[in-house]
N, C-alpha and C positions, 0 to 999 in steps of 0.2 A: 504493500500500500504506500502511496506517496504521502508527503507531508501535507496535511490539511490546514494547519494553522501555524503562523509565524509571528512572533512578538519581538520587535526591534526596539530596544530601550536606550535611554541616555544619549541619543545622538543629536547632532546639530543638523536639523532637517531642512533641506532645500526642496521646496514644493514646486519649483518651476518659476516662481515669482519672487520669493523672499526666503530668508533663513529664519528659523525659530528653534528653540530647544523643545523638541517634541518626540514622543514615542509614536510608533505606528504598529497597528495590529492588522494582520492579514488572515483571512479565512476563506477556504475553497476558491482561491484564485483572485479574490477581490479585497480591496482595502475597506475594512470595517470601521476603524477608528484612527484618528490622528489627534495628538495632543497628550494631555496628562491622562494616563489610563492605569488602572490597577489590575488589568488582566494579566494573569501569570500562567494560565493553563494551556499554553500553546505547545504544539509538538516540538517546535524549536524556539528557544529564547536566545536572542543574540544581543550581547551587550556592546553597544556602539559608542561607549564613552570615548571622547577625544576624536571621534570620526564624523564624517559628513555622510548623511543618508540622503540619497538623491533619487529622482526618477531614473529609470533605466536610460542610458545615454542614447543619442541618435547620431549616427555617423552618416552624413549626407554624401560622402564621396568615398566609396570602396570599390574594389574590383574582386568579384566573387568567382571562385572556380566553377566552371560549368555555365557561367553567364557571360563574363568577359572571356577573352581568348584563353585557352587552356594553360599556356606557359606563363601567363600573366596573373590570372585570378588566383586568389588564396582561399583556403577553406574558410567559409564565412564565419561559422560559429566559433572556431578556435581563434580567429582574429578579433572576435567581438566580445564574447562572454567574459574572458579573463580581464578585460578592461572596463567592464560595467556597461557595455553597449548591448542593448536589447532590440534595437531597430537599425537597419542599415539600408543604404541606397547604392545600387550598382550604377556607376557613372560611366557608361559606355557599353551597355549590353549589346552583344552581337551574336551570342550563341544561346542555346537552351530554349526555354519556353515558359509559359505561364505555370505549367505543371511543376517544373523544377522549383520555382519560387514557392509554390503552395506547400511543398514538402519540407521546406527549411524551417528549423526551429526559430531562427532569427527572423523577426518581422521585417518586411522588405517591400520596396518598390524599385523601379529602374528608370534611368534615362537611356533611351536607345541611341547608339552612336550613328553619326552621319559622316560619310567620307566627302572630302572636297577633292575633285579631280579636274585638272585643267581650269582651275579657278571657278568651278561650278559645283554645287552640291549634287551628290548622287541620290536623288529622291526615290528612285525605284527600289534600291536596296533598303533605304530607310523605311519605306512603306511596308516591306516584308517584315522587318523587325518589329514595327509597331503592331502589326497583325499578330505576331507570335506572342507578344506579351499582354495584349488586351488591356484590361483595366489596371494591370500592374504597372503600366507605363505612364509616367506622369510628365515626361518631357523628352527633349532632344539634347544630346551631348555633342558639342562641336570642338574639335581639335583645331583651333585657329592659331596654328603654329607652323612656321616654315620648316621645322624639323620633320613634320609629318607630311607636308605637301607643299608644292611651289605656289603658295598663295601670293597673289599680286596686289590685292587691294581689299577694301571693306565689302565689296559687292556680294561675295558668297555668304557672308554673315547676315547681311540685310535680307537676302533671299530666304535663308533658313528661319530668321525671326518672323518674317511674313508668313511662311508656311506654318510655323508653330502657332502663331496668333490665330490663324484661320481655324485651327483645330483645338484651341483651348489648351495648348501644351506650354510648359515652361521651357526655357533654353538655359543650359549650363555651358559656359564657355571656358575652356582651357586656353589660357592666353600667354603661356611662356613661349618665347620665340615669336612674339607678336610682330606682324609685318607692318603695322601702322601705329601711330601714337595711341596710347591707352585711352585717351579722351574720345577718339573715334569709336572704339569698341564700346565704351560705357554709354556714349550717346545713342548707340544703336539698340541697346538693351532697354526693355520695358520693366515697369514695376513687377516684381515677382520672378524675373529672370535672375540668374546666378552667375557671378564672376568668380571662378575658382582659381587657386594659385595666385591670389590677389597681391602677394608680396614677393613675387619673383624678382630676380636681379638682372634680367635680360636687358638688352639695349633700350627697348621701349618698355618702360615700367611705370608703376604708380607714383614713384618718387620724383619723376621728372618735372612735375608741376607742383611739387611739395604736397601731393595727395589731394589737391583741390578738386580734380575730376572725380576721384574716388568718393570724396565727401559729398559732392553734389549728387552723384548717382545714388549713393546710400540714402540721402535725404528724400529722393523721389521714389524709393522703394526697391531699387536694385539690391539684391542680396550679395553682400561681400563675404565670400567664403575663404578661409585661410588655405585649405587644401594643402596641408603641410608636406606630404610625400617624403617625410624623413629628411628634409633639406634639399631634395632634388629639385623641387619647384618652389622652395621658399628660401630667400636670402635673409639670413638672420639680422644683418645690418639694416636692410630695408624694413624688416618687420619691427625692429626696435625703434627706428625713426618714425614709423607709422603710429606706433603706440604713443610715443612722446608727442606726436602732432595731433593726437585725438582721432586718427583715422583707423579706428579699431574695427575688427570684423564683426559681422552679425553672427556668423557660425564658424566653428572650428571643426575640421574634418581631417581624416588621416590620409586619404588616397592610398590606402594600404594595398599592397600587391604581394605576389609570391616572392618578389625581390626585396621587399622591405621588412616583412614580418620576421622578427628575431635577428635581423642583420644590421639595421641602421641604428647605431648608438645603443644597442642592447635589445631589450624586449620592446620592440617598437609597436606602438598602438596608441589608442586615444589617451591613456594615462600619461604617456610621455609627451604627447602634443599639449595637453593641459599643463603639464609641468613646465614646459618651455615658456608658455605664456605667463605663468606665474613668475618664473625667473626674470622675464623681461618687463614685468611691471603691470600686467593686466590684473585687475582686482578679481577676487574669488567670485564675487557676484557676477561679474561680466563673463568669466570663464564658464561657470555652471549654466548661466542663461544661454550661452552660445552652443552648448552641447545638449540642451534639453528643450526648453520652450521655443527658442528661436529656430533651432534645427527642425523641430517638428513642424513649425509654421512654414518654414521655407519649402517643405515638400507637401504641404496641404494636409498634414496629419495632426494638427494641433488639438483636435478633439479626441484623439486616440493615444498619442505618444507625448512624452516630454513633461508630464506633470503628475503630481500625487494629489489625489482627492478622494474623499470618502465615496464609495460606490464604484470607483474606477478600477480597472484591471491592475493587478499588482505586478508592475514592472519596476523593480527597485534595485539600486546598487549602493554599496557602502564603501567608502574610501577613507584611508588615512594618508599621512605624509610620512613616508618611511625614510630610511637612510640610503636607499639604493641609488636614487638620482639618475643622472644621464651624462653622457659625454658624446656629442654629436657634431659633425661638420657638414656645412652645406656645400653645394657644388661650386660656389663662388669663393671658397677658401676661408669662410668664417667658422670658428669653433665656439660652441658654448657648452658649459658643463656646470653641474651642481650636484651636491650631495643630498639635495632635498627634492622629493618628487611625490606625486600621487601614486597610490597603490590601491588596487581593488581588492577588497577582502571578501565580498559576497555579491553575487548577482542572482536576482530572482526574476523569472519571466513567467507570466501567467500564474503567479503564486507558487511556482516550483523553483527549487534551487537548481541553477544550471552551472554555477561556479562557486566554489568556496575555497579560499586560500588556506 
């Protein structure tokens, strides 16, 4: 028999909006009580003293095995549950089907990838991918990067955005190796679209205008996603300057792949990404909002993911700040390290324990 009831006590609880000193009681998959409770008769009692109790995290940029290409995608649950992630988004789906996603324990949706060939989008292949994933597909992922295709100007991105808008889909743009000024890309995106790898250090990047275009786009509803990629698509010098300039991200995601899990800076995943932001000066409230409520809203799941509320599904994660830390370098030669970092102690999905350290 599975565990039917869980009582987490003495924790500093982040409910998606604010921190409070609150206990939480789970029974038969749902949250029954939040606050001061005297309930002790749970199948599992977890003392979270000194820890943060959070909604299960939402990673809006992953690459899952069987959904992204086979030599690139990583096993979804093993990349997620040990880091407190209970919902993930494949950002570049090209394989698999709706059925594969239905059988995953990790809650999920996808962005289908579109190729740019001869400076034009390949919409025929994209339509096939959209049909494969059905209602699991929430948008289109664009590699607007000269390393992926000989892109000449902004016109293919404009075509893709128009195609998406006609179908009620979001656009997520990978923009490392951007062939045009960042301001052109951001001006092309609409409210609800997502710029990922927002703090890369390529020739055309967000720092060129001291983050003015990034701030303006964020103000009108474009989602600014860190898309860390273990330093492959994030320049830590640019990121630090952005935080100091107030050009902070709406969401923090891993862009985890088979090449990054357990390779970049240690046990790479959402905990390390959050730790990097903490080290560089982002507040704990901003960090947890970026990986819960904001992330869920960015993919249209704010009513299902990213918050703790009485009557809601019990997706919960517990974190401490241990002495493991991190030591990681980006592709532009910047190194950051710390002996302080977040560590996931417990992950609960649908009221069942899926990871316990």
